[in-house]
PADOTI-508690 format. One record per residue: x, y, z of N, C-alpha, C in turn. Coordinates in steps of 0.02 Angstrom, whole numbers, plus 50000, padded with zeros to 5 digits. Each point is the difference from the previous one (the first is absolute). Layout:
<gumars>
XYZXYZXYZ/...
</gumars>
This chain:
<gumars>
495054693250848499405000849959499404997250037/499445003649999499404997650032499714994049963/499694995650038499664994349968499285001949985/499714996649951499315001349980499624993450000/499405000250026499564994349996499555000949939/500004995149956499615000349939499494994349999/499375001749988499474995049998499635000749934/499904994449966499645000049937499474994550001/499475001149962499484994949993500324993649973/499754994250021500324993749981500074998949925/499515002249960500014998449929499635005449961/500285002149944499675004949957500104998249927/499485001149961500044999449928499875006949971/500415002249953499895006549969500054999349924/499685004649965500065000249928499344998749965/499985002249938499394999549959499774992749994/499384998750019499734993349995500154995550059/500285002750053500204995750057499404997350039/499405002249984499414997250033499934992549987/500334997649948499974992849985500284995850057/500375003150045500294996350056499504998950057/499415002949994499524999550055499794992850014/499774996549950499744993250011500534995450030/500624999949974500514995850033500125001950073/499955006550016500095002150070499424997650043/499405000449974499414997650037500064992550014/500234996449950500054992750007500474997950056/500495004250015500474998450054499654999550067/499465003750009499655000350064499424995150004/499804997149943499454995249998499405002350042/499745006049987499465002650041499324996949984/499584999250050499314997849989499565006149986/500125005450036499615006149991500465006049993/499885004149949500415005849986499595006350009/500285004950036499705006650005500365004649951/499635002749951500295004649952499745007050016/500455004650017499825006850019500175004649941/499535004349981500135004349942499595006450005/500205005049961499635006249995499374998849959/499435003050020499374998949963500045002149927/500385005449985500065002349931500334994749956/500484996350028500344994949961499524994449981/499524998550043499494995149983499565002749944/499825006450003499575003049950500314999849930/500655001249996500335000149934500254993249978/499894995050042500174993249981500714997850014/500405004450031500694998250012500064994450052/499534999750046500014994850051499964993049970/499694999549942499934993549968500674996949983/500515004249991500664997449984500284995750057/499745001250060500204996150059499514994550015/499365001750003499504995250023499864994549949/499995001649936499824995049949500494994249998/500665001249996500474994350000499944995850063/499885003350057499954996250062499374995750002/499445002949977499384996249999500044994249951/500325001249942500084994749951500444994450026/500455001750046500444994950030499654996550058/499385001950015499624996550051500045003050070/500275006050006500065003150066499355003750020/499854999850064499425003650027500235007050018/499775005049962500235006950009499425004550022/500105003550055499515005050023500295006949985/499625004049963500245006649979499735005350049/500445004050028499825005350047500185006749969/499505004449992500115006449966499805006150042/499864999150063499795005750042500625004050022/500335003049951500625003750010499905007149978/500265004850038499975007149981500715002950005/500135005349961500665003350006500105002950070/500635000550020500175002550066499544996850053/500024993350005499494996450039499995001950074/499415001550026499945001350072500074993550039/500135000750064500094994350044499414995249995/499395002849995499404995849998500014995349939/500265002449944500044995849940500474994150012/500565001450033500464994750017499694994950047/499645002550049499674995550049499514995349965/499635002649951499514995949964500344994349962/500555001649967500354994949961500324994950047/500285002250055500294995350048499474995150025/499415002650017499454995750023499804995049946/499965002449938499824995649944500514994449992/500645001850006500534995049993499984994850056/499845002350061499964995350056499424995249991/499445002449977499404995949994500044995249941/500395001849949500004996149938500424993750000/500434999250051500434994150003500394999049935/500345005349979500394999849939500694997150013/500314997649946500684997250003500525004349966/499775004949960500455004149960499655006649984/500395005450002499745006649980500385002449938/499615002149950500295003049939499725007149994/500435004749984499775006949991500185002349931/499525003449967500115003349936499735007150007/500435005049995499765006850006500535004950020/499775005950022500465005350021500224999350072/500315005250025500304999650066499514998750056/499405002849995499514999050054499804992650005/499864996949943499824993050000500584995650022/500605001749979500594996350021500085000250076/499955006050028500085000750072499484996150038/499385000349978499464996650035500064992449994/500214997649942500094992849991500544997350046/500555003650006500544997950046499744999750071/499635005150019499745000450068499534994150014/499544998749953499524994650009500344993250004/500514998949959500344993649999500334998550067/500285005150031500354999050064499514999850058/499545004750003499565000450058499444994849999/499934996549944499514994549997500144994750052/500624999450023500184994850049500165003150068/499815006350010500145003450063499355002050035/500035000750064499435002550038499965007649995/499415002650013499925007250002499865003049932/500015006749999499855003849940500645003249973/499945002949940500575003449970500245005750045/499535003450033500185005750043500484997950056/499964993650020500424997650055500744999649980/500145000549934500684999049977500305006349967/499655005650007500255006349971500655002250034/500435003249960500655002150025499955005150057/499575004949993499975005550049499614998250063/499474996049993499554999050057499864992750016/500244995449960499854992950010500304997250064/499684994750024500234996850062500204992749990/499894997349940500164993049987500584999549952/500344994350001500574998749956499854994449952/500215000749938499934994649951500494994550017/499744993850002500414994450022500034994349950/499544999849951499994994549952499995002749928/500264996049955500075002249931499335001049965/499524996050017499355000749967499974996149935/499525001849958499894996549937500525002149948/500214995449957500455002049945499655005049955/500405004449969499715005349960500415001349937/499655001149946500305001749935499735006949981/500455004849991499805006949988500175002149929/499495002949966500075001849930499785007349990/500475004749998499815007149992499765001549929/499515004549995499775002449935500155007449990/500365003050046500255006849992500754999950012/500335005149974500735000750011500095005750048/499994998450065500055005450047500144998250072/499604995750030500054999250073500584995750022/500184995049960500524995350022499764995450056/499345000150013499744996150056500104992549993/500114997849938500094992849990500664997450030/500465004650018500644997850028500135003150068/499495002750033500105002950066499604996250052/500135001750063499694996350056499515004450039/499715005049967499545004450035499325000249965/499505001450040499325001349976499785006750028/499825004649956499835006850020499245000750004/499765002950055499295001050011499865007250019/499445002749976499815006850015499605000350065/500185004850042499635001250062499625006649994/499735002450054499575006049997500375006049972/500635001150020500355006049978500704998649973/500204993749998500674998449975500004992849976/500574997049996500064993049981500454996350049/499924993450002500444995950041500134993649961/500464995950024500194994049964499994993950047/499914994349971500174993750031500634997649965/500524998550037500654998449969500304993850033/500194995249959500354994150024500254996249939/500574996650006500264996349943499554994449977/499534997850042499524994949979499525002749947/499985006649991499595002949947500334999649932/500624997949997500344999449936499674994649957/499985001249935499704995349953500414993649996/499654994449991500354993849983500245000349928/499625003449958500215001249931499695006549976/500395004049964499765006149969500074999249924/499485002049964500014999649927499895007149974/500525002849969499985006949976500004999949924/499405000249971499914999449928499785006849972/500435003549964499835006649974499385000049955/499854994449969499424999649956499355001550037/500004998450065499405001250040499885007350015/500495004349986499925007150014499745004049940/499884996849944499805003649940499345003750009/499564997450042499345003050008499985005750051/500565001450032500015005250051499925006949967/499515004050022499895006549968500575004950015/500055005349959500575004750007500095002950070/499455002250032500075003250065500274995150053/499784993849997500244995050047500724998149983/500164999649936500694998749979500465005350028/499795006349995500415005550025500094999750075/499464999150037500045000050073500404994150027/499884994149973500374994150024500735000349978/500115003049942500695000649977500415004750043/499725005650020500355004650045500074996850070/499524996050019500064996350063500624995649999/500084996349945500604995749993500645004150000/499995005649965500585004449998500175002550070/499495001850038500105002350069500324994650043/499784993849991500304994450036500764999749987/500185000649937500704999549981500415005950027/499735006049992500355006150023500104999850076/499464998450037500064999950072500454994450024/499994994349966500444994550018500735002049991/500145003949946500695001949986500285005050051/499585004450027500255004850049499884997750072/499694994250009499874997450067500654998950039/499985001050065500594998750041500144992550004/499524995849978500104992850000500204997349932/500175004449953500194997849933500644995950003/500074995449953500604995849994500204999749927/500594997449985500194999349929499504996049959/499694995150030499514995949964499375004149985/499735003350050499395004049989500155006049955/500625002650004500185005649956499964997949927/500264994249984499984997649931499284999149975/499594997150043499304999049982499645006749991/500125004650046499655006449999500205004149938/500645000549986500225004049943499764997149934/500014993449993499754997149938499245000949994/499664999750056499275001449999499875007149977/500395004850025499925006949979500135000849926/500524996749975500155000449928499414997449958/499754994150018499464996949962499365004250002/499825002250059499385003750008500035006949966/500565003650010500045006749973500025000149924/500264994849969500034999849927499354997449968/499554997250041499424996549972499335002650023/499975003550056499355001750029499605004649953/500325005149973499655004449955499714996149940/500394995449974499784996049942499414995650019/500034996950059499464995550022499355003950012/500065006150025499415004250011499705002149933/500425001849953499775002349934499724994449959/500314994150002499784994349960500034993750043/499434998150027499984994250045500174993449967/500004999849934500164993849964500744999549980/500405004750024500715000049985500324994350040/500154994549967500254994050034500665001350036/500455003649967500655001350030499935004250064/499575005249996499915004350058499674996250057/499494996049985499674996250051500484994950033/500434997149960500484995250027500505003550046/500255005849978500465003950042499665001950066/499385002249996499645002150060499904994250049/499824994249974499904994350045500654997950033/500544999849961500654998250030500245005550048/499885006249982500205005550044499634999950066/499364998849997499604999550061500224994250043/500134994349968500234994150035500665001350036/500475003049965500655001550030499955005250055/499585005049989499905005150052499704996850063/499544995149990499724996550057500524996350039/500454996549965500544996550034500455004850037/500135005849969500445004950032499695002950063/499385002349995499715003450059499804995150054/499864993849982499854995150052500604999050045/500595000349972500614998950040500315006450028/499955005549963500305006350024499495004550034/499374999249983499475004050030499855006449963/499405002550010499815006649977499945004550061/499935006549988500045004650057499505005749997/500275006249994499585005950008499425000649952/500104998449937499465000749952499414995650020/500134993850016499474995450020499695002050067/500415002250046499735002150065499505005749993/500155004749955499555005649989499424998249954/500094994849959499474997949954499444996450036/500164996150051499494996150034499415004250026/500125005650034499435004050023499595002949943/500305001449943499635002649942499484994849977/500204993750001499534994849982499464999150052/500195000550063499524999050053499505005750007/500245006249995499565005750013499655002649937/500344999649943499715002849938499884994749947/500154993850015499874994449955500345001049931/500595002950003500405000749940500364993449988/499984997549939500324993649984500735000250020/500254994350022500684999850027500525002349949/499924997949937500485002149949500005007549990/499405003049999499955007349993500285003550061/499894997350060500275003050061500765000149997/500304994549981500724999849994500255004949946/499645000149944500225004149944500025007450018/499475002450032499975007250015500505001950053/500184995450044500475001650054500734998949981/500134995549953500704998049986500475005949988/499865004749955500485005449989500125004350062/499465001250039500065004550058500404996750057/499884993650012500394996650051500734999749980/500134998249938500694999449977500355006850001/499645005349985500305006650003500175001950072/499584998050046500115001850070500594996250030/500094993649981500544996050029500635000249956/499995004049948500515000049948500725000350028/500125004550047500695001050023500264994050039/499564995750023500234994150038500204994349954/499875000549934500144994449955500165002549930/500415005349995500155003049935500344995249952/500484996250024500364995449956499524994849972/499574997550042499524994849978499495002949952/499815006250010499545003249954500325001349932/500655001150000500365000549937499994993449963/500074994550037499954993349969499304998949972/499495002150037499314999349976499905004049937/500285006049998499945004249940500284996449939/500584996850007500284996249944499534994349979/499724996650049499544994549985499375002549966/499805006250015499425003049967500155002049928/500644999849981500185001349931500325006849988/500145003850053500335006449994500714999450028/500505001049957500694999050022500225005850045/500334998250054500215005050049500755001250000/500354997849948500735000449999500265007150008/499635005049975500245006850002499645004250053/499674996550046499645003350054500324998350067/500005004750046500204998450068499464995650031/500164996850056499504995850032499395004150020/500115006150023499445004250019499575001849940/500325001849945499635001549939499614994049975/500334994250004499674993949977499404998250044/500055001350064499454998550045499405004549984/500135006349985499465004649980499684997649934/500434998049953499744997749936499604993650007/500204995850047499644993850013499285001650021/499925004850045499335002050021499595002549941/500315004149957499665002649941499784994449953/500444995049990499834994549955499444995750028/500004998950066499464996250031499345003749993/500015006550011499395003949995499755000149928/500455000549952499805000149930499684993349980/500284994550024499724993549982499294999350028/499915002150062499334999850030499515004149958/500215005949980499565004449960499874997149931/500514997049970499944997449932499494994349995/499914996350054499524994549998499325002150027/499915006550010499345002650014499775000050072/500464999550048499825000050070500075007150028/499495002650035500055006850028500625000850044/500265006150002500645001250034499935003350068/499385001350023499915002950066499444996550037/500025000250066499474997150040499345003749990/500035006549988499395003949990499614997349940/500354997849948499664997349941499644993550014/500184996650054499664993850020499435001450050/499885006350014499465001750046500205000350073/500644999550014500245000750069499955007350021/499745001250059499935006850025500605001950043/500165006250001500585002350040499904998750074/499375000550022499864998950071500104992950022/500034995349952500094993050016500734998150010/500455004349982500714998350000500274998250069/499825003650054500254998150066499804993050021/499374998049986499784993350018500354994749957/500115001649937500384995449957500704999050029/500325005550021500674999550029500004995950064/499505000950040499954996250063499954992649986/499604998049950499934992949984500624997349966/500325003949958500614997849966500564998750050/500035004150053500524999350051499964993250034/499414996950000499924993550033500324994349961/500175001349938500294994749957500754999250014/500164998350062500704999450022500384994849960/499654994549984500324994549962500295002649935/499645004549967500225002749936500505005850009/499845004550044500425005950009500714998350024/500074994350034500654998050027500514998749945/499774999149938500464998449945500225006149961/499735005850017500165006149962500725002250013/500375002149949500685002550011500015006650039/499445003450002499925006050040499444998850050/500155000850064499484999050051499435005149989/499394997449996499425004349988499565000250062/500005005850032499565001150057499365003349976/499535001050045499345002549979500055006849966/500455004250022500075006649968500254999349928/500444995149988500244998849933499444997249956/499624995450029499454996849963499495005249980/499835004450046499515005349985500275004649946/500635001750003500305004349949499964996849931/500124993449997499964996649935499295000049974/499514998750044499305000349979499835007049974/500235005150035499855006849979500315001449932/500604997549989500335000849936499624996449945/499784993950014499624996249950499315002949988/499745003550049499355003349992500065006149954/500515003950012500085006349961500384999249935/500414994749997500424999049941500655003750003/500155002950059500625003750009500494996150042/500625000049980500524996150033500155002650070/500184995350043500235001850067500544995250021/500525002550031500554995750022500125001150075/500294995050032500175000850072500545005250008/499985003450057500505005250013500694996950007/500044994250030500644996750009499914992549998/500564996449990499994992849996500264997250066/
</gumars>
């Protein structure tokens, strides 16, 4: 039997009301100055006060940083890194979605390193991360990215995306409180929810999957598939929000260890070239990628189908794999996400360049159960553009 290396964040709190653990965690570090990174919208609606007020009342010096944008470009990351270096902070706390989480991790680590964020990028960087950096407490307010338990920070470049990745980016503590997701609007709930589902699905079919990641991924799929429609329809549904937060958390643990593959590799250029939100990019591509690689992982897709809530006992593995694709596509449509690239404004003439950039994502593509070369990638983009299925001629 093959061995598996499993890495998890040192400490996590999950469940309704778990934000109460923040102050005791902060006290462990006895910080003089705290950098709190958050989305500007969260400050506007007052959600940030749930973090800053208790800390200020306890006598801590807190600097709030809100210059965060979705799908953050490299320049946004550089600005926050510079701010963290100049501020002489002792602790970083993040409250927000995946973009803010990723940037906070990056700033905490690179605050004690020379150079810029660009120097540490996976595809083009020339420097190596050598020190742990500032302690960090990560608090997601969406159920989707799983960034609170991963070691990567994703940044948008001119035409694609790249990452800074190192275990030093792992949180010292993650607090996953479903109550903080109540204010997330339906469209964001849908996009981040399908993002989390994609993490779980890709982790389950990854060539690096293990019995541990399989358990996490399948339970994440169960929780998300039974609750996402409810959470989109009624954001105040406590049970659905709780399921989604736990599902996203488990999917994060699964994909951090097993990896994601083709869907994410093809999604990155969509964000870079057309500025499509990451969750939407994953959502529109998920059924088409899974349909294309279907024959390489039929048994696993039958398992996914069962986790989605459709019993496959009377179906062959091939039939179940087809039904799995249909169920994934139906879920994406049910939560209101367009089902073709054309609906997102992607032009057919852009597909070859998208394929060229996606092919560069070797780190991701290496985990696919079916090897995807540029001709395969282009075919998948064409399928997602037209809405018509396409499969490889042979496996």
